[in-house]
N, C-alpha and C positions, 0 to 999 in steps of 0.2 A: 500419862496419856499421850503429850507432848515429844516425851522419848519414845514411846512405839512407833510414831509417824515417822521420829527422824529414821531408827531404824530399817521401817519400812520402804521409805526414801533415798535411804543410801543401798539399800537390796537391789532395787530397781534400778541403778546407775549403776552398781556393777552388773548386773545380767545386760543391757544396755549396750555397755562398752564390752563385755566379751562376746557378745554377740557381731558385735562389729570389728573386733578382734577377727573374730571364727571366717567372716565373710571376707575377706583378705584373698588378692589372689594377683600376686606380684611376679610374673615373670622372672627368671633369670639363666640366660643358657649361656654355655660358650660359644662365646663371636669368633667368628672365621671359614671358612668352603666346606663343605662338606663331602661325604661319597658315600655311595650305597652300601649298607651292608649286608644286603637282600640275599646275596650267593652263599647258597647253605653250602656251597663245598670250600669257602673259602672262610667264612664265619660259621661261629657255633655261639648259642645261646646259653651261660650258665644262670642257677639260682643259688640264693644261700636264705637256706630257711631259715637258719638259726639268728641271721639279724634283718632278716627278710626284705633285701634288696636284688635285681642281677643285673646282671652287665651280658656287651656282646665282647668276643672274644675272637682272634684271627686262627688259625687251625694250624696255621706253619708257627707262630711263634709257642717259645717253651714254656711251659706250664713248670714252677715249681714252688713247695709248699716248705714251711718252717719244719727239721725235722722238732720233734718233739721229746719229752723224758714225761713214757706213760712206764707207770707200777700199777699190774695189776688192773688192767682197763683203768687207771684215773689218772688225769691228768694230774703232775707234778706243776704247774704253773697257768694261776689263771688268769695272764695278761690278757685282755680280746685281740691284742697285736699278735699273740700265736697261731690268731688267723687268716695271717697273709696271708695274701696266694700273690704270685709276681708270673707275668708273660714276658717271655725274652724273646729280640726278632732274629731271623736266620743269624742276621749282618753283627748281632748282638752291638747294634749301635742304638736300638731304640726299646725301651722296655716301659710297663706300666705294672701297678700293685694296685692292687683291691684289698678295704683293712675298713676293722670296724675301729671305732674311736672311746672320746668319753660318752658316758651315760648321764644324761639330764636328773636330776635331782630333782622332782615332783613338790611343794608343797603341800598337794592332798595325799601324793605315793600316785597315782597311775589316770593315766592318760584319760581310761573311762568316766573318772571323776573329778576333768577341768574344770579349773577355777576360773576368775582372772587373775588371781596373784599365781596359778599356773601359765600361762602366758608371757605372766609378763616376767618369770623368771625364764621362760623358753628364750623370750625377746632378747632378756636380760648378757643369756649365753652364747647366744649365736653375735650379738654384739663383740661382747668379748673375743671372740673367736676372730671375728675378723680386724679388732686389731690386734692382736699376738699376730695376725700373716701382715701387716703393716708397721709394725715394729720389731718383724724379725725373730720373732720366739716363738713360730708355728715348728713345731717337735720335726717335721718331716721337709718343709720348705728350706727354713732356716733363714738369712738374712737374703734377697735376693729382689731386680728390677723388677718389679712392679708394672707389669702392661694393661691389663686390662681386668678391673673385677664388679660381681657383682654381687646381687646382696635381693634372692627374692623366696616368697613366703607364701603357701595357699592356705590360711586357716592358722596353723600352729608350728605347718612342718615349711620347714624353711631350707633352699640350696643357695649354696654358695657358691661362683664360679672365678676362676684365677688361669689368668695368662702369664709367665711373667720367664725374667731370666735369667741364671745364674753364672757367668764366667760365660764359655761357649757352650751353654745346653739352654736350652727353653723345654721350660716345663707346663702342663694344664694339669689345674686341678680340679675337681669336684666334690664338694662336700653335701651330702641329702641327710637330712632326718629320718629318720625312719624307725617304727617303733616294733618291740620286739614282741614277739609272740605266746611268750609264753607269760614275763614277768608284767607285759601292761607298758614296760621303759622302755623311755626315749632315747634313742644314741645315735650321737653324731658318723659317718662311715663314709670311707673317702678312694677316691678316684686319682693318682696321679700320674704323667705320664711324661717321659723323658727323652730326650732326641736332642743332638747334638743340630746347632743353627745352624750350622752348615747341610744340612739334609732337611732341612726346611719343607724343602717343594714333594719330597716323599711322605714323609710321615705326617705333617701339620693338617694334613687335610683327615688325612686315617684314627691319628691321636680327637680332635674334635672331633670326628663321629662317633669312636666309642665314648668317649664322654657324654654324650648326648642321649646314651645308650646306656649307663647307667644311671638304674632310677630304684627309687624305694615302691613295695609293692603295697599297688593299694588296696 
């Protein structure tokens, strides 16, 4: 009897903790001046259906996709980085890329079966990702001089924003957590904007505005 009551109490405690975690709403935005991106003659929107995110890009930037090795309509590589798209300004001084990153493996298997242990796994994954950035071990950033970093969360979905410099280059880095539509897995997807510090006046506000428009599907 006592053992049964203990299990019930423990279950109620876990449900209470889960409910509290899922109610979190802590914002994290790229800091700085922004510009309007509403002029459709200058900017367009794109949506990646496979990874459930959308973003805006300048129409005068050149769009580049990596070359794929395909045999009989089957990819020879399954690396998610093959889905990276890069946009480069006309003067080739500024560029940004959008790409999918690592999948978060949940104990219960899927978001739709979310339990307390799943949220704790996601929290740990986000914290480890930030630790890698601070330690200079992020795959894309490497060692940088961090100017600003924040972590936001809405329920179990995280957003990480980073502003940094690397030599004479400034970096605007945004990471969002999205749910893939078919598998139900969670995956971190990335936006990385680069430009020379000397051209900060020309590109920073545009980069910050584009970073803010990089969003997960609701």
